[in-house]
PASEBA-1860 file (N, C-alpha, C; in nm, 3 decimals):
! residues 168
1> ALVAICFC> 13.053/12.335/10.933/13.190/12.324/10.877/13.281/12.249/10.950 ~ 13.263/12.235/11.095/13.351/12.127/11.173/13.321/11.982/11.124 ~ 13.182/11.956/11.098/13.166/11.829/11.066/13.215/11.785/10.925 ~ 13.195/11.894/10.832/13.261/11.871/10.708/13.424/11.837/10.717 ~ 13.486/11.920/10.780/13.617/11.906/10.811/13.668/11.776/10.872 ~ 13.572/11.742/10.967/13.607/11.600/11.030/13.576/11.498/10.940 ~ 13.487/11.521/10.857/13.449/11.410/10.753/13.559/11.383/10.651 ~ 13.617/11.503/10.624/13.719/11.512/10.508/13.833/11.438/10.590
9> CLFASFFS> 13.875/11.482/10.688/13.980/11.403/10.772/13.965/11.270/10.796 ~ 13.840/11.216/10.822/13.804/11.078/10.853/13.831/11.012/10.719 ~ 13.789/11.075/10.603/13.792/11.011/10.464/13.944/10.979/10.434 ~ 14.023/11.100/10.459/14.155/11.094/10.404/14.232/10.988/10.507 ~ 14.183/10.985/10.631/14.253/10.868/10.716/14.248/10.729/10.676 ~ 14.125/10.708/10.605/14.103/10.556/10.570/14.153/10.531/10.436 ~ 14.151/10.632/10.349/14.199/10.597/10.210/14.310/10.706/10.158 ~ 14.414/10.642/10.089/14.503/10.726/10.042/14.441/10.770/9.904
17> PNQAQAMD> 14.497/10.880/9.852/14.446/10.917/9.704/14.433/10.797/9.619 ~ 14.535/10.746/9.608/14.566/10.627/9.512/14.442/10.521/9.524 ~ 14.422/10.479/9.652/14.337/10.387/9.684/14.197/10.419/9.657 ~ 14.166/10.564/9.696/14.031/10.596/9.668/13.994/10.608/9.496 ~ 14.105/10.657/9.428/14.086/10.637/9.285/14.052/10.503/9.242 ~ 14.119/10.424/9.283/14.139/10.280/9.232/13.997/10.194/9.283 ~ 13.945/10.250/9.377/13.820/10.172/9.422/13.702/10.179/9.344 ~ 13.594/10.111/9.323/13.484/10.104/9.278/13.402/10.195/9.366
25> PSVVAHDL> 13.333/10.293/9.284/13.241/10.400/9.363/13.143/10.332/9.436 ~ 13.088/10.224/9.400/12.969/10.155/9.499/13.035/10.109/9.615 ~ 13.168/10.061/9.620/13.243/10.007/9.739/13.255/10.133/9.829 ~ 13.332/10.254/9.755/13.340/10.351/9.838/13.216/10.406/9.925 ~ 13.100/10.409/9.832/12.988/10.465/9.897/12.932/10.372/9.997 ~ 12.939/10.245/9.995/12.907/10.150/10.099/12.985/10.165/10.201 ~ 13.113/10.176/10.211/13.191/10.195/10.308/13.174/10.316/10.403 ~ 13.142/10.433/10.308/13.132/10.558/10.383/13.012/10.550/10.455
33> AARNKTWA> 12.885/10.472/10.393/12.775/10.456/10.475/12.774/10.411/10.595 ~ 12.863/10.302/10.625/12.880/10.230/10.716/12.950/10.320/10.820 ~ 13.052/10.381/10.771/13.136/10.476/10.854/13.035/10.595/10.921 ~ 12.949/10.620/10.829/12.868/10.729/10.881/12.787/10.692/10.985 ~ 12.734/10.565/10.987/12.637/10.490/11.084/12.737/10.493/11.210 ~ 12.856/10.469/11.208/12.940/10.464/11.329/12.950/10.601/11.384 ~ 12.972/10.711/11.298/12.969/10.851/11.336/12.832/10.883/11.403 ~ 12.738/10.857/11.338/12.599/10.864/11.409/12.566/10.805/11.549
41> NGFTAVYK> 12.624/10.688/11.564/12.627/10.634/11.675/12.718/10.676/11.788 ~ 12.831/10.744/11.738/12.912/10.823/11.831/12.858/10.942/11.865 ~ 12.794/11.029/11.776/12.730/11.144/11.815/12.592/11.124/11.922 ~ 12.541/11.005/11.907/12.418/10.978/11.996/12.489/10.949/12.132 ~ 12.585/10.884/12.127/12.661/10.854/12.273/12.715/10.980/12.323 ~ 12.764/11.076/12.265/12.806/11.176/12.312/12.685/11.258/12.352 ~ 12.573/11.268/12.275/12.456/11.334/12.334/12.414/11.291/12.466 ~ 12.396/11.166/12.463/12.342/11.084/12.603/12.426/11.125/12.709
49> ELRKNLRP> 12.566/11.114/12.703/12.660/11.139/12.823/12.648/11.291/12.854 ~ 12.641/11.389/12.753/12.624/11.523/12.786/12.481/11.567/12.853 ~ 12.385/11.490/12.791/12.255/11.497/12.857/12.252/11.444/13.008 ~ 12.324/11.351/13.042/12.338/11.299/13.164/12.399/11.367/13.268 ~ 12.491/11.459/13.233/12.588/11.525/13.294/12.518/11.683/13.326 ~ 12.398/11.704/13.259/12.347/11.839/13.275/12.269/11.821/13.428 ~ 12.271/11.946/13.491/12.234/11.946/13.627/12.127/12.058/13.633 ~ 12.014/12.047/13.689/11.890/12.152/13.696/11.929/12.248/13.767
57> ADGKVHYL> 11.883/12.377/13.770/11.913/12.498/13.850/11.866/12.432/13.994 ~ 11.917/12.480/14.101/11.869/12.430/14.245/11.895/12.548/14.338 ~ 11.905/12.532/14.455/11.914/12.633/14.550/12.051/12.732/14.537 ~ 12.147/12.659/14.493/12.282/12.721/14.485/12.308/12.777/14.340 ~ 12.273/12.707/14.238/12.300/12.741/14.107/12.158/12.765/14.046 ~ 12.165/12.877/13.986/12.030/12.947/13.941/12.001/12.913/13.793 ~ 12.093/12.846/13.752/12.068/12.800/13.566/12.104/12.652/13.582 ~ 12.042/12.591/13.467/12.084/12.466/13.423/12.239/12.463/13.402
65> HAHPSPKF> 12.318/12.374/13.448/12.458/12.371/13.431/12.513/12.230/13.396 ~ 12.653/12.231/13.365/12.708/12.092/13.319/12.801/12.072/13.413 ~ 12.817/11.933/13.444/12.936/11.881/13.497/13.023/11.791/13.389 ~ 13.140/11.806/13.392/13.214/11.732/13.272/13.181/11.594/13.280 ~ 13.181/11.518/13.399/13.165/11.391/13.405/13.100/11.367/13.546 ~ 13.054/11.224/13.579/13.016/11.209/13.711/13.114/11.212/13.812 ~ 13.239/11.192/13.769/13.354/11.199/13.873/13.393/11.331/13.906 ~ 13.348/11.439/13.830/13.394/11.573/13.835/13.258/11.661/13.863
73> NGIYLWDS> 13.205/11.650/13.982/13.103/11.707/14.025/13.103/11.854/14.061 ~ 13.110/11.933/13.962/13.121/12.073/13.974/13.111/12.155/13.857 ~ 13.112/12.292/13.853/13.106/12.365/13.730/13.241/12.409/13.696 ~ 13.306/12.336/13.587/13.449/12.381/13.549/13.440/12.483/13.432 ~ 13.524/12.568/13.448/13.547/12.683/13.363/13.557/12.641/13.206 ~ 13.663/12.597/13.184/13.695/12.536/13.060/13.584/12.451/13.012 ~ 13.561/12.343/13.085/13.469/12.233/13.018/13.329/12.282/13.005 ~ 13.279/12.396/13.075/13.153/12.465/13.062/13.172/12.534/12.924
81> AFISLIWN> 13.275/12.595/12.884/13.295/12.688/12.765/13.265/12.577/12.656 ~ 13.348/12.466/12.653/13.351/12.353/12.543/13.206/12.296/12.543 ~ 13.158/12.277/12.669/13.040/12.164/12.663/12.923/12.288/12.599 ~ 12.914/12.412/12.634/12.824/12.504/12.586/12.829/12.519/12.446 ~ 12.948/12.513/12.373/12.949/12.501/12.232/12.892/12.388/12.162 ~ 12.910/12.284/12.222/12.822/12.162/12.160/12.684/12.168/12.192 ~ 12.641/12.215/12.304/12.508/12.227/12.329/12.437/12.330/12.237 ~ 12.516/12.424/12.199/12.457/12.532/12.093/12.421/12.477/11.971
89> KWDPSIAK> 12.478/12.366/11.940/12.437/12.308/11.816/12.285/12.233/11.810 ~ 12.262/12.189/11.957/12.148/12.118/11.985/12.033/12.221/12.040 ~ 12.083/12.280/12.130/11.970/12.368/12.200/12.024/12.487/12.264 ~ 12.054/12.594/12.173/12.121/12.714/12.225/12.065/12.781/12.366 ~ 11.941/12.728/12.414/11.893/12.801/12.548/11.985/12.725/12.640 ~ 12.008/12.581/12.633/12.098/12.515/12.723/12.248/12.571/12.733 ~ 12.294/12.594/12.613/12.446/12.663/12.587/12.442/12.771/12.669 ~ 12.335/12.878/12.658/12.324/13.003/12.714/12.339/12.995/12.880
97> QIIKSVLQ> 12.247/12.894/12.928/12.238/12.867/13.061/12.374/12.817/13.119 ~ 12.440/12.743/13.052/12.583/12.698/13.103/12.672/12.801/13.114 ~ 12.664/12.900/13.022/12.758/13.007/13.023/12.726/13.097/13.158 ~ 12.593/13.118/13.172/12.555/13.214/13.284/12.577/13.124/13.431 ~ 12.569/13.000/13.429/12.595/12.927/13.558/12.750/12.950/13.590 ~ 12.825/12.962/13.512/12.969/12.996/13.526/13.009/13.125/13.586 ~ 12.909/13.215/13.507/12.955/13.353/13.548/12.852/13.389/13.704 ~ 12.756/13.320/13.716/12.699/13.335/13.844/12.789/13.335/13.948
105> FQRADGRV> 12.898/13.278/13.971/12.999/13.270/14.075/13.112/13.349/14.050 ~ 13.130/13.461/13.969/13.213/13.535/13.944/13.221/13.646/14.064 ~ 13.338/13.674/14.108/13.365/13.753/14.241/13.350/13.889/14.170 ~ 13.333/13.988/14.269/13.307/14.130/14.237/13.440/14.197/14.186 ~ 13.543/14.140/14.184/13.688/14.182/14.123/13.680/14.147/13.973 ~ 13.584/14.050/13.936/13.580/13.993/13.799/13.643/13.874/13.788 ~ 13.704/13.817/13.874/13.781/13.689/13.870/13.662/13.579/13.864 ~ 13.700/13.474/13.761/13.595/13.370/13.763/13.679/13.254/13.799
113> AHVVSFQG> 13.610/13.177/13.891/13.679/13.041/13.929/13.690/12.939/13.836 ~ 13.801/12.861/13.855/13.823/12.764/13.771/13.719/12.632/13.786 ~ 13.667/12.626/13.928/13.572/12.523/13.948/13.489/12.569/14.068 ~ 13.368/12.537/14.065/13.273/12.564/14.166/13.223/12.439/14.189 ~ 13.224/12.381/14.326/13.175/12.231/14.354/13.117/12.250/14.506 ~ 13.075/12.124/14.527/13.021/12.114/14.659/13.123/12.139/14.793 ~ 13.262/12.113/14.734/13.368/12.150/14.812/13.399/12.294/14.839 ~ 13.346/12.380/14.737/13.372/12.515/14.756/13.411/12.579/14.624
121> ISEWTQPA> 13.459/12.707/14.628/13.516/12.773/14.517/13.650/12.787/14.502 ~ 13.693/12.744/14.367/13.857/12.740/14.372/13.906/12.879/14.361 ~ 14.037/12.885/14.425/14.105/13.006/14.384/14.186/13.036/14.271 ~ 14.179/12.944/14.186/14.236/12.929/14.067/14.153/12.977/13.956 ~ 14.195/13.022/13.841/14.108/13.050/13.726/14.178/12.998/13.611 ~ 14.136/13.020/13.491/14.193/12.990/13.366/14.159/13.091/13.249 ~ 14.230/13.083/13.132/14.228/13.184/13.039/14.075/13.202/12.979 ~ 14.049/13.314/12.915/13.927/13.362/12.888/13.858/13.283/12.777
129> VLAWAANQ> 13.849/13.135/12.788/13.772/13.091/12.672/13.618/13.098/12.701 ~ 13.570/13.139/12.813/13.439/13.152/12.830/13.371/13.255/12.750 ~ 13.466/13.377/12.726/13.414/13.485/12.638/13.413/13.432/12.510 ~ 13.510/13.363/12.454/13.525/13.307/12.326/13.396/13.224/12.293 ~ 13.339/13.130/12.398/13.239/13.045/12.371/13.114/13.136/12.372 ~ 13.106/13.239/12.460/12.966/13.319/12.474/12.952/13.401/12.342 ~ 13.071/13.431/12.290/13.070/13.507/12.174/13.017/13.416/12.037 ~ 13.065/13.308/12.036/13.030/13.200/11.928/12.890/13.180/11.939
137> IAQSGRDF> 12.843/13.154/12.072/12.685/13.127/12.078/12.610/13.248/12.058 ~ 12.643/13.369/12.094/12.564/13.485/12.047/12.574/13.498/11.903 ~ 12.679/13.499/11.831/12.701/13.522/11.705/12.594/13.425/11.613 ~ 12.621/13.301/11.654/12.543/13.178/11.593/12.402/13.198/11.575 ~ 12.346/13.272/11.678/12.183/13.281/11.674/12.172/13.423/11.662 ~ 12.249/13.515/11.623/12.250/13.648/11.625/12.154/13.687/11.747 ~ 12.176/13.649/11.858/12.124/13.684/11.994/12.200/13.802/12.087 ~ 12.157/13.919/12.041/12.221/14.017/12.072/12.187/14.062/12.232
145> AFAREVYP> 12.048/14.001/12.265/12.018/14.031/12.406/12.115/13.944/12.498 ~ 12.139/13.816/12.451/12.235/13.728/12.523/12.371/13.794/12.550 ~ 12.404/13.843/12.422/12.537/13.912/12.437/12.548/14.039/12.520 ~ 12.438/14.122/12.515/12.425/14.245/12.608/12.437/14.198/12.757 ~ 12.385/14.090/12.766/12.352/14.031/12.916/12.480/13.974/12.979 ~ 12.565/13.908/12.894/12.686/13.856/12.947/12.826/13.937/12.928 ~ 12.781/14.026/12.830/12.915/14.112/12.808/12.981/14.182/12.939 ~ 12.911/14.240/13.004/12.978/14.310/13.136/13.051/14.233/13.203
153> RLRSANEW> 13.012/14.124/13.243/13.069/14.021/13.327/13.195/13.946/13.256 ~ 13.173/13.926/13.116/13.294/13.878/13.051/13.413/13.977/13.032 ~ 13.370/14.107/13.020/13.465/14.201/13.012/13.524/14.239/13.133 ~ 13.456/14.215/13.248/13.520/14.215/13.400/13.616/14.111/13.409 ~ 13.572/13.986/13.368/13.668/13.873/13.368/13.790/13.889/13.304 ~ 13.796/13.950/13.161/13.911/13.959/13.102/13.992/14.083/13.163 ~ 13.926/14.190/13.213/14.000/14.293/13.271/14.073/14.229/13.413 ~ 14.012/14.148/13.482/14.069/14.075/13.595/14.177/14.007/13.541
161> LFRSRRLK> 14.183/13.926/13.435/14.294/13.856/13.397/14.412/13.946/13.338 ~ 14.365/14.060/13.277/14.484/14.155/13.226/14.551/14.212/13.362 ~ 14.490/14.250/13.450/14.553/14.314/13.589/14.613/14.210/13.663 ~ 14.561/14.082/13.668/14.624/14.008/13.763/14.695/13.875/13.718 ~ 14.684/13.851/13.597/14.764/13.743/13.560/14.887/13.787/13.464 ~ 14.957/13.885/13.469/15.052/13.918/13.372/15.205/13.896/13.439 ~ 15.273/13.862/13.342/15.412/13.859/13.383/15.477/13.987/13.420 ~ 15.552/13.978/13.552/15.616/14.102/13.591/15.753/14.125/13.541
END
């Protein structure tokens, strides 16, 4: 659905309704094919970049995990959530490991750090997009085992946010 929405927005951005109606259908088809190749090249570049930024499990991190870029060597909460959603389209097992890599460093009180890196664990956090991403991944593959595995930790994180991040 997202690709279809993006395609419709792309089409609308290049042609006004009057231009599209006035153009020869073969010209429109040729132009869209050329743009589609550009999109394919873009998706290939995104895939290569995300693949390059995957890190294997090691002594500290028990799961495959994602760095947002070479300059940001760490497991970032929001970045991991969004990166996992992209990986879910290509390889759901990688998406699930990215979610688990963030939850691995959850504190006993439920707080999930904004970033975990070689410099340490951040004292900051961010809103609960990780729960949303995990839910999207579980629902898309109807993976109830994954949902049952991560739900207690995600619930704990949301409860911590409710207790600790409220306006007084």
